[in-house]
BAZA-667884 format. One line per field, with one value per residue: residue number from 1; x, y, z of N, C-alpha, C in turn; residue in three letters. Coordinates in nm, 2 decimals. Layout:
! residues N
pos: (NUM|...)
npx: (X|...)
npy: (Y|...)
npz: (Z|...)
capx: (X|...)
capy: (Y|...)
capz: (Z|...)
cpx: (X|...)
cpy: (Y|...)
cpz: (Z|...)
code: (ALA|...)
END
This chain:
! residues 221
pos: (1|2|3|4|5|6|7|8|9|10|11|12|13|14|15|16|17|18|19|20|21|22|23|24|25|26|27|28|29|30|31|32|33|34|35|36|37|38|39|40|41|42|43|44|45|46|47|48|49|50|51|52|53|54|55|56|57|58|59|60|61|62|63|64|65|66|67|68|69|70|71|72|73|74|75|76|77|78|79|80|81|82|83|84|85|86|87|88|89|90|91|92|93|94|95|96|97|98|99|100|101|102|103|104|105|106|107|108|109|110|111|112|113|114|115|116|117|118|119|120|121|122|123|124|125|126|127|128|129|130|131|132|133|134|135|136|137|138|139|140|141|142|143|144|145|146|147|148|149|150|151|152|153|154|155|156|157|158|159|160|161|162|163|164|165|166|167|168|169|170|171|172|173|174|175|176|177|178|179|180|181|182|183|184|185|186|187|188|189|190|191|192|193|194|195|196|197|198|199|200|201|202|203|204|205|206|207|208|209|210|211|212|213|214|215|216|217|218|219|220|221)
npx: (2.78|2.56|2.70|2.70|2.44|2.34|2.44|2.37|2.12|2.15|2.22|2.02|1.84|1.94|1.91|1.65|1.60|1.71|1.60|1.33|1.40|1.45|1.25|1.08|0.95|1.16|1.11|0.95|1.11|1.28|1.11|1.08|1.38|1.32|1.14|1.26|1.52|1.48|1.49|1.60|1.45|1.25|1.36|1.22|1.03|0.99|0.70|0.64|0.68|0.37|0.34|0.30|0.20|0.19|0.05|0.24|0.50|0.84|0.95|1.02|0.98|1.24|1.37|1.19|1.30|1.14|1.01|1.13|0.93|0.71|0.84|0.78|0.50|0.45|0.59|0.43|0.20|0.17|0.23|0.19|0.19|0.19|0.01|0.10|0.04|0.17|0.27|0.35|0.48|0.66|0.75|0.63|0.47|0.20|0.06|-0.16|-0.50|-0.77|-0.96|-1.24|-1.49|-1.33|-1.10|-0.72|-0.59|-0.78|-0.86|-0.65|-0.60|-0.88|-0.80|-0.55|-0.64|-0.54|-0.29|-0.06|-0.07|0.05|0.09|0.22|0.37|0.47|0.64|0.79|0.87|1.14|1.16|0.97|0.75|0.64|0.34|0.47|0.72|0.86|1.11|1.02|1.23|1.36|1.18|1.09|1.09|1.17|1.17|1.23|1.09|1.22|1.44|1.33|1.05|0.81|0.69|0.31|0.33|0.07|-0.17|-0.47|-0.49|-0.43|-0.26|0.10|0.10|-0.13|-0.40|-0.67|-1.01|-1.24|-1.58|-1.73|-1.95|-1.85|-1.64|-1.42|-1.29|-1.44|-1.64|-1.93|-2.09|-1.87|-1.79|-1.88|-1.77|-2.01|-2.20|-2.42|-2.33|-2.23|-2.24|-2.34|-2.21|-2.40|-2.48|-2.70|-2.87|-2.71|-2.39|-2.27|-2.45|-2.52|-2.39|-2.53|-2.63|-2.68|-2.83|-2.59|-2.61|-2.69|-2.55|-2.32|-2.25|-2.21|-1.95|-1.74|-1.75|-1.64|-1.53|-1.48|-1.16|-0.98|-0.73|-0.52|-0.44)
npy: (-6.25|-6.22|-5.95|-5.81|-5.78|-5.63|-5.38|-5.29|-5.26|-5.08|-4.84|-4.82|-4.72|-4.48|-4.33|-4.33|-4.14|-3.92|-3.83|-3.79|-3.56|-3.37|-3.30|-3.22|-2.90|-2.68|-2.69|-2.91|-3.12|-3.09|-3.19|-3.41|-3.54|-3.51|-3.66|-3.90|-3.95|-3.78|-3.47|-3.16|-2.96|-2.67|-2.32|-2.15|-1.88|-1.57|-1.43|-1.06|-0.84|-0.60|-0.27|0.01|0.34|0.65|0.97|1.25|1.15|1.09|0.82|0.59|0.28|0.10|0.18|0.01|-0.15|-0.18|-0.44|-0.49|-0.45|-0.36|-0.09|0.02|-0.01|0.17|0.39|0.47|0.51|0.72|0.91|0.68|0.45|0.51|0.80|1.12|1.37|1.68|1.99|2.26|2.48|2.44|2.16|1.94|1.61|1.35|1.05|0.96|0.81|0.64|0.82|0.85|0.99|1.22|1.43|1.34|1.60|1.76|1.62|1.62|1.92|1.96|1.85|2.03|2.29|2.54|2.62|2.61|2.36|2.02|1.75|1.42|1.14|0.81|0.50|0.57|0.86|0.99|0.88|0.99|1.20|1.48|1.51|1.62|1.51|1.58|1.55|1.52|1.61|1.79|2.02|2.35|2.37|2.08|1.87|2.09|2.10|1.94|2.12|2.36|2.53|2.67|3.00|3.08|2.83|2.63|2.38|2.38|2.65|2.70|2.53|2.45|2.15|2.04|1.87|1.98|1.97|1.75|1.71|1.42|1.37|1.47|1.29|1.15|0.90|0.72|0.45|0.25|0.04|0.09|0.12|0.39|0.56|0.78|1.04|0.92|0.66|0.37|0.34|0.28|0.34|0.43|0.47|0.65|0.53|0.58|0.76|0.99|1.01|1.12|1.02|0.86|0.75|0.48|0.34|0.09|-0.26|-0.49|-0.70|-0.63|-0.41|-0.56|-0.64|-0.47|-0.42|-0.38|-0.49|-0.27|-0.23|-0.20|-0.05|-0.22|-0.12)
npz: (-2.00|-1.82|-1.71|-1.94|-2.04|-1.77|-1.81|-2.06|-1.98|-1.77|-1.94|-2.12|-1.93|-1.84|-2.09|-2.13|-1.89|-1.99|-2.21|-2.07|-1.92|-2.11|-2.24|-2.04|-1.87|-1.69|-1.37|-1.36|-1.42|-1.19|-1.02|-1.07|-1.03|-0.76|-0.69|-0.72|-0.62|-0.38|-0.17|-0.34|-0.26|-0.35|-0.27|-0.03|-0.06|0.13|0.24|0.17|0.44|0.55|0.52|0.72|0.67|0.86|0.91|0.85|0.89|0.92|0.86|0.64|0.43|0.34|0.01|-0.26|-0.56|-0.87|-1.07|-1.39|-1.58|-1.39|-1.39|-1.63|-1.62|-1.45|-1.54|-1.82|-1.72|-1.60|-1.29|-1.12|-0.82|-0.44|-0.37|-0.24|-0.07|-0.02|0.16|0.04|0.18|0.35|0.32|0.46|0.42|0.40|0.31|0.08|0.11|-0.04|-0.23|-0.30|-0.48|-0.52|-0.64|-0.65|-0.58|-0.49|-0.27|-0.13|-0.09|0.11|0.35|0.41|0.40|0.45|0.34|0.03|-0.19|-0.32|-0.53|-0.51|-0.64|-0.59|-0.47|-0.21|-0.03|-0.09|-0.37|-0.50|-0.75|-0.93|-1.13|-1.37|-1.35|-1.16|-0.91|-0.54|-0.38|-0.50|-0.48|-0.35|-0.12|-0.02|0.25|0.43|0.69|0.86|0.99|1.07|1.20|0.99|0.98|0.99|0.84|0.79|0.80|0.91|0.98|1.24|1.40|1.32|1.30|1.28|1.09|0.88|0.99|0.89|0.75|0.88|0.69|0.47|0.40|0.20|0.21|0.29|0.29|0.20|0.43|0.62|0.97|1.23|1.46|1.65|1.78|1.86|1.90|1.76|1.40|1.05|0.78|0.47|0.11|-0.12|-0.41|-0.70|-0.85|-0.76|-0.51|-0.18|0.17|0.38|0.74|0.93|1.22|1.36|1.36|1.65|1.65|1.50|1.74|1.96|1.94|1.99|2.23|2.57|2.89|3.14|3.23|3.54|3.72|3.94|4.30)
capx: (2.67|2.51|2.74|2.66|2.29|2.32|2.54|2.25|2.00|2.16|2.26|1.91|1.76|1.97|1.87|1.54|1.56|1.79|1.48|1.22|1.42|1.49|1.11|1.01|1.00|1.27|1.07|0.91|1.26|1.34|1.03|1.14|1.47|1.27|1.03|1.31|1.57|1.47|1.58|1.60|1.34|1.27|1.37|1.10|1.01|0.93|0.64|0.69|0.59|0.36|0.43|0.20|0.25|0.09|0.07|0.35|0.58|0.93|1.01|0.95|1.03|1.34|1.31|1.21|1.35|1.04|1.10|1.13|0.76|0.64|0.87|0.74|0.37|0.42|0.58|0.33|0.06|0.23|0.21|0.19|0.21|0.13|0.01|0.14|-0.02|0.29|0.26|0.48|0.55|0.75|0.78|0.56|0.37|0.14|-0.01|-0.34|-0.55|-0.88|-1.03|-1.39|-1.53|-1.28|-0.94|-0.66|-0.60|-0.92|-0.87|-0.51|-0.66|-0.96|-0.70|-0.51|-0.67|-0.49|-0.16|-0.05|-0.02|0.12|0.05|0.39|0.37|0.60|0.64|0.88|0.90|1.28|1.14|0.82|0.79|0.50|0.32|0.55|0.84|0.99|1.08|0.99|1.35|1.39|1.07|1.20|1.08|1.16|1.21|1.20|1.02|1.32|1.52|1.30|0.93|0.79|0.60|0.23|0.28|-0.05|-0.32|-0.61|-0.46|-0.42|-0.13|0.18|0.14|-0.26|-0.46|-0.82|-1.11|-1.32|-1.66|-1.80|-2.03|-1.75|-1.50|-1.36|-1.24|-1.55|-1.71|-2.07|-2.07|-1.76|-1.86|-1.80|-1.85|-2.10|-2.29|-2.56|-2.31|-2.19|-2.30|-2.30|-2.23|-2.47|-2.49|-2.79|-2.82|-2.62|-2.23|-2.23|-2.50|-2.49|-2.34|-2.60|-2.55|-2.81|-2.76|-2.52|-2.70|-2.66|-2.42|-2.20|-2.23|-2.14|-1.80|-1.68|-1.80|-1.54|-1.54|-1.42|-1.02|-0.97|-0.62|-0.54|-0.35)
capy: (-6.23|-6.14|-5.83|-5.73|-5.74|-5.52|-5.23|-5.25|-5.18|-4.91|-4.75|-4.78|-4.63|-4.34|-4.26|-4.25|-4.05|-3.79|-3.78|-3.72|-3.45|-3.30|-3.27|-3.16|-2.80|-2.71|-2.73|-3.06|-3.18|-3.10|-3.26|-3.57|-3.60|-3.50|-3.80|-3.99|-3.92|-3.69|-3.32|-3.07|-2.86|-2.55|-2.25|-2.07|-1.72|-1.53|-1.32|-0.95|-0.75|-0.49|-0.13|0.11|0.46|0.74|1.09|1.32|1.07|1.07|0.68|0.50|0.14|0.09|0.17|-0.13|-0.12|-0.26|-0.50|-0.36|-0.44|-0.25|-0.01|0.00|0.00|0.31|0.50|0.46|0.56|0.88|0.94|0.57|0.45|0.59|0.96|1.18|1.53|1.76|2.13|2.29|2.61|2.35|2.00|1.83|1.53|1.26|0.97|0.99|0.68|0.61|0.97|0.84|1.08|1.35|1.38|1.37|1.73|1.82|1.55|1.68|2.02|1.97|1.83|2.13|2.42|2.70|2.61|2.53|2.19|1.97|1.57|1.38|1.01|0.71|0.44|0.65|1.01|1.01|0.85|1.02|1.30|1.54|1.47|1.67|1.41|1.67|1.51|1.61|1.66|1.95|2.10|2.42|2.35|1.98|1.83|2.19|2.10|1.90|2.20|2.48|2.54|2.80|3.08|3.10|2.74|2.57|2.33|2.41|2.77|2.71|2.50|2.36|2.01|1.94|1.90|2.07|1.86|1.71|1.65|1.29|1.34|1.48|1.24|1.11|0.79|0.65|0.35|0.20|-0.03|0.13|0.17|0.48|0.59|0.91|1.07|0.82|0.53|0.31|0.39|0.21|0.41|0.39|0.53|0.62|0.49|0.68|0.73|1.09|1.00|1.16|0.93|0.88|0.66|0.42|0.25|-0.04|-0.37|-0.56|-0.80|-0.51|-0.35|-0.67|-0.69|-0.38|-0.42|-0.45|-0.45|-0.13|-0.25|-0.13|-0.08|-0.24|-0.04)
capz: (-2.07|-1.73|-1.69|-2.04|-2.01|-1.69|-1.86|-2.13|-1.90|-1.73|-2.02|-2.17|-1.82|-1.85|-2.23|-2.13|-1.80|-2.04|-2.27|-1.99|-1.86|-2.21|-2.25|-1.90|-1.79|-1.55|-1.28|-1.37|-1.43|-1.06|-0.94|-1.12|-0.93|-0.60|-0.64|-0.76|-0.51|-0.25|-0.18|-0.42|-0.22|-0.38|-0.21|0.02|-0.07|0.26|0.19|0.24|0.57|0.56|0.62|0.74|0.69|0.89|0.82|0.87|0.97|0.84|0.88|0.52|0.40|0.23|-0.17|-0.35|-0.70|-0.90|-1.18|-1.54|-1.61|-1.31|-1.42|-1.77|-1.62|-1.41|-1.66|-1.89|-1.66|-1.54|-1.17|-1.05|-0.75|-0.40|-0.42|-0.12|-0.01|-0.01|0.17|0.01|0.27|0.45|0.30|0.51|0.34|0.46|0.23|0.06|0.04|-0.13|-0.22|-0.34|-0.62|-0.52|-0.71|-0.53|-0.56|-0.41|-0.14|-0.02|-0.02|0.18|0.46|0.40|0.32|0.46|0.25|-0.10|-0.17|-0.45|-0.52|-0.59|-0.65|-0.59|-0.35|-0.12|-0.02|-0.16|-0.49|-0.52|-0.85|-0.97|-1.26|-1.46|-1.32|-1.05|-0.79|-0.46|-0.33|-0.58|-0.48|-0.32|0.05|0.03|0.37|0.51|0.82|0.93|1.03|1.16|1.19|0.95|1.06|0.90|0.76|0.86|0.72|0.97|1.04|1.38|1.45|1.23|1.30|1.26|0.97|0.89|1.05|0.77|0.83|0.85|0.57|0.37|0.42|0.08|0.23|0.36|0.21|0.21|0.51|0.73|1.08|1.23|1.60|1.64|1.91|1.90|1.90|1.64|1.29|0.93|0.64|0.34|0.00|-0.20|-0.54|-0.78|-0.80|-0.67|-0.40|-0.03|0.24|0.52|0.85|1.01|1.35|1.38|1.39|1.76|1.63|1.49|1.82|2.06|1.89|2.00|2.35|2.63|2.97|3.20|3.29|3.67|3.75|4.06|4.37)
cpx: (2.58|2.53|2.71|2.53|2.27|2.38|2.39|2.16|1.98|2.18|2.12|1.82|1.82|1.95|1.75|1.49|1.61|1.66|1.35|1.23|1.43|1.36|0.99|1.04|1.08|1.21|1.00|1.00|1.32|1.25|1.01|1.27|1.43|1.22|1.18|1.48|1.58|1.50|1.51|1.49|1.38|1.26|1.27|1.09|0.96|0.83|0.65|0.60|0.52|0.40|0.29|0.24|0.13|0.16|0.14|0.47|0.71|1.00|0.94|1.06|1.17|1.31|1.29|1.21|1.21|1.12|1.09|0.97|0.69|0.69|0.80|0.58|0.33|0.50|0.52|0.18|0.07|0.11|0.13|0.25|0.17|0.14|0.06|0.07|0.09|0.22|0.37|0.54|0.66|0.82|0.69|0.46|0.31|0.04|-0.13|-0.40|-0.67|-0.93|-1.16|-1.39|-1.43|-1.18|-0.88|-0.59|-0.67|-0.88|-0.74|-0.57|-0.78|-0.90|-0.60|-0.50|-0.58|-0.33|-0.16|0.00|0.02|0.11|0.19|0.31|0.47|0.58|0.69|0.86|0.97|1.26|0.99|0.82|0.62|0.51|0.40|0.69|0.92|0.99|1.07|1.12|1.39|1.28|1.18|1.19|1.11|1.23|1.28|1.19|1.09|1.39|1.43|1.14|0.89|0.65|0.53|0.20|0.23|-0.12|-0.43|-0.62|-0.45|-0.25|0.00|0.19|-0.02|-0.31|-0.63|-0.92|-1.22|-1.45|-1.69|-1.86|-1.95|-1.63|-1.49|-1.35|-1.33|-1.62|-1.84|-2.04|-1.94|-1.83|-1.78|-1.89|-1.89|-2.15|-2.39|-2.49|-2.27|-2.31|-2.24|-2.32|-2.28|-2.48|-2.59|-2.77|-2.76|-2.47|-2.19|-2.37|-2.46|-2.48|-2.47|-2.56|-2.71|-2.74|-2.69|-2.64|-2.68|-2.52|-2.29|-2.12|-2.16|-1.99|-1.74|-1.72|-1.70|-1.60|-1.47|-1.26|-1.01|-0.82|-0.61|-0.42|-0.25)
cpy: (-6.14|-5.98|-5.74|-5.65|-5.62|-5.38|-5.22|-5.19|-5.06|-4.81|-4.69|-4.71|-4.49|-4.22|-4.23|-4.15|-3.91|-3.75|-3.74|-3.59|-3.38|-3.23|-3.17|-3.02|-2.81|-2.76|-2.85|-3.13|-3.19|-3.16|-3.41|-3.63|-3.62|-3.63|-3.95|-4.02|-3.85|-3.54|-3.26|-2.98|-2.71|-2.43|-2.15|-1.94|-1.63|-1.41|-1.16|-0.87|-0.64|-0.38|-0.03|0.24|0.55|0.89|1.15|1.25|1.06|0.92|0.62|0.37|0.17|0.10|0.01|-0.06|-0.22|-0.30|-0.44|-0.37|-0.34|-0.14|0.07|0.08|0.14|0.40|0.55|0.51|0.71|0.92|0.78|0.57|0.53|0.73|1.05|1.35|1.60|1.91|2.17|2.44|2.54|2.23|1.90|1.78|1.44|1.17|0.95|0.84|0.70|0.76|0.97|0.91|1.17|1.31|1.40|1.49|1.81|1.75|1.59|1.85|2.02|1.91|1.97|2.24|2.55|2.71|2.58|2.41|2.15|1.83|1.55|1.24|0.91|0.61|0.44|0.75|1.04|0.97|0.95|1.17|1.36|1.47|1.50|1.60|1.52|1.57|1.60|1.65|1.78|2.03|2.25|2.41|2.20|1.94|1.99|2.20|2.03|2.00|2.32|2.48|2.69|2.89|3.10|2.97|2.66|2.51|2.37|2.56|2.83|2.69|2.47|2.23|1.95|1.94|1.97|1.96|1.86|1.65|1.51|1.26|1.36|1.41|1.14|0.97|0.66|0.55|0.28|0.03|-0.02|0.15|0.27|0.50|0.77|0.92|0.96|0.67|0.51|0.36|0.35|0.29|0.35|0.49|0.51|0.58|0.61|0.70|0.81|1.13|1.07|1.03|0.96|0.76|0.60|0.35|0.11|-0.14|-0.43|-0.65|-0.73|-0.49|-0.44|-0.67|-0.61|-0.33|-0.47|-0.40|-0.37|-0.24|-0.15|-0.14|-0.10|-0.14|-0.14)
cpz: (-1.97|-1.73|-1.83|-2.08|-1.86|-1.72|-1.96|-2.07|-1.83|-1.84|-2.12|-2.09|-1.85|-1.97|-2.19|-2.00|-1.90|-2.12|-2.22|-1.99|-1.99|-2.23|-2.14|-1.90|-1.70|-1.43|-1.24|-1.31|-1.26|-0.96|-0.94|-1.04|-0.78|-0.57|-0.66|-0.63|-0.37|-0.28|-0.30|-0.40|-0.27|-0.26|-0.14|0.04|0.03|0.18|0.25|0.35|0.54|0.60|0.63|0.74|0.78|0.88|0.92|0.96|0.87|0.83|0.75|0.49|0.30|0.07|-0.22|-0.49|-0.75|-1.03|-1.30|-1.59|-1.54|-1.36|-1.52|-1.79|-1.55|-1.45|-1.76|-1.83|-1.62|-1.42|-1.13|-0.92|-0.60|-0.39|-0.26|-0.15|0.03|0.06|0.15|0.07|0.33|0.44|0.31|0.39|0.42|0.34|0.22|0.03|-0.07|-0.15|-0.27|-0.44|-0.60|-0.59|-0.62|-0.48|-0.47|-0.27|-0.05|0.02|0.10|0.33|0.49|0.36|0.31|0.42|0.13|-0.10|-0.29|-0.41|-0.59|-0.55|-0.63|-0.46|-0.22|-0.14|-0.15|-0.30|-0.58|-0.66|-0.86|-1.08|-1.39|-1.41|-1.25|-0.97|-0.61|-0.39|-0.40|-0.56|-0.38|-0.15|0.07|0.19|0.50|0.66|0.93|0.99|1.09|1.11|1.13|0.95|0.96|0.80|0.82|0.76|0.77|1.01|1.16|1.44|1.35|1.24|1.26|1.12|0.95|0.93|0.92|0.82|0.81|0.70|0.44|0.35|0.30|0.11|0.30|0.26|0.24|0.31|0.63|0.84|1.17|1.35|1.61|1.78|1.96|1.89|1.78|1.52|1.17|0.83|0.54|0.24|-0.07|-0.34|-0.62|-0.72|-0.74|-0.54|-0.26|0.05|0.35|0.56|0.88|1.15|1.32|1.45|1.59|1.73|1.62|1.62|1.95|2.03|1.94|2.17|2.47|2.79|3.05|3.27|3.41|3.69|3.91|4.15|4.40)
code: (MET|LYS|ASP|ARG|SER|ALA|VAL|ALA|THR|LEU|ALA|LEU|GLY|ALA|ILE|VAL|ILE|THR|GLY|VAL|LEU|ALA|ILE|LEU|PRO|ARG|ALA|HIS|ALA|GLN|ASP|PHE|PHE|SER|SER|LEU|PHE|GLY|GLY|PHE|GLU|ALA|PRO|SER|ARG|ALA|ALA|PRO|GLN|PRO|TYR|VAL|ARG|LEU|PRO|TYR|THR|ASP|GLU|ALA|PRO|PRO|PRO|ARG|ARG|PRO|ALA|PRO|ARG|GLU|ARG|GLU|ASP|VAL|ALA|SER|SER|GLY|GLY|GLY|GLY|GLN|ALA|TRP|CYS|VAL|ARG|THR|CYS|ASP|GLY|ARG|TYR|PHE|PRO|LEU|GLY|ALA|THR|GLY|ASP|GLN|SER|LYS|GLU|ALA|ALA|CYS|ASN|SER|PHE|CYS|PRO|ALA|ALA|LYS|THR|GLU|ILE|VAL|TYR|GLY|SER|ALA|ILE|ASP|GLU|ALA|GLU|THR|ASP|GLY|GLY|LYS|PRO|TYR|SER|GLU|LEU|PRO|ASN|ALA|PHE|ARG|TYR|ARG|LYS|GLU|ILE|VAL|ASP|GLY|CYS|THR|CYS|ASN|GLY|LYS|ASP|HIS|PHE|GLY|LEU|ALA|LYS|VAL|SER|ILE|ASP|ASN|ASP|PRO|THR|LEU|ARG|LYS|GLY|ASP|ILE|VAL|ALA|GLY|ALA|ASP|GLY|LEU|MET|VAL|ALA|ASN|ARG|SER|ALA|GLY|LYS|HIS|ALA|ALA|MET|ASN|PHE|SER|PRO|ALA|PRO|GLU|SER|ILE|ARG|SER|ARG|PHE|ARG|ARG|ALA|PRO|VAL|VAL|ALA|SER|GLU)
END
C-alpha cells in the first residue's frame, strides 16, 4: 500500500512539473530547473570590443553581417551606416563623424577642398556604397593610393597625405561643452541661442584645468 502511495505521489509530482513547464516561457522553464537541480547556466555573451578608426587607415574591422531587421532598416534609410569621405583621384578615404549643421558632403569637402570627393556609407569600406548604390570598390580609382602616389592628387594643395586645416571656429564636430586648447590655454566651447548660432569660447574653469595639469617628466641619465 505504501509503495502504491509513493508511486502515485511521484506521478502526481511529474504531472505538476510538466504542467508548470508547459505554461512557462522557455527562459523561465530553464530558471525553474536551475533552482530545482542547479546548473543550466545561460552562456555568457561577450560584449563586442570597440573599434577606433583613424583617418587614412587601411585597417578595418572584420565585416559584421547585420541581422535581417538591421539590413531592412539600412536599406530603407538610403545610405545608412558609417559615412566615409573618399578622395576620388586616388581612392583615399577617411571616416566622417558628427558634422553639426553641415551636410556630410560639405564637411568632406572642407577637409579636402583641393580634390573632388564623394561620400560612401557602410560599416566597413569594403561594404560601403554611394547614395546611388555603387560600391566603393567599383569607383574608378578605388584603392589606387595603395599602388602609387598620384601626381596632383591632394586635399590641402600641398602634399598627398595631409588634410586641409579647418579653423576651430568652423569645426563641424565641435559641441557645446567641448574643451579645446588654444593660445590662451584651455577653452570651453559655447554656442549662443539658435540652431545656426556661431561658436564662441570661454576660459575653462580651474576645476577643469587642474585635471589636465601634469608634472614634467625628466628622463634619468
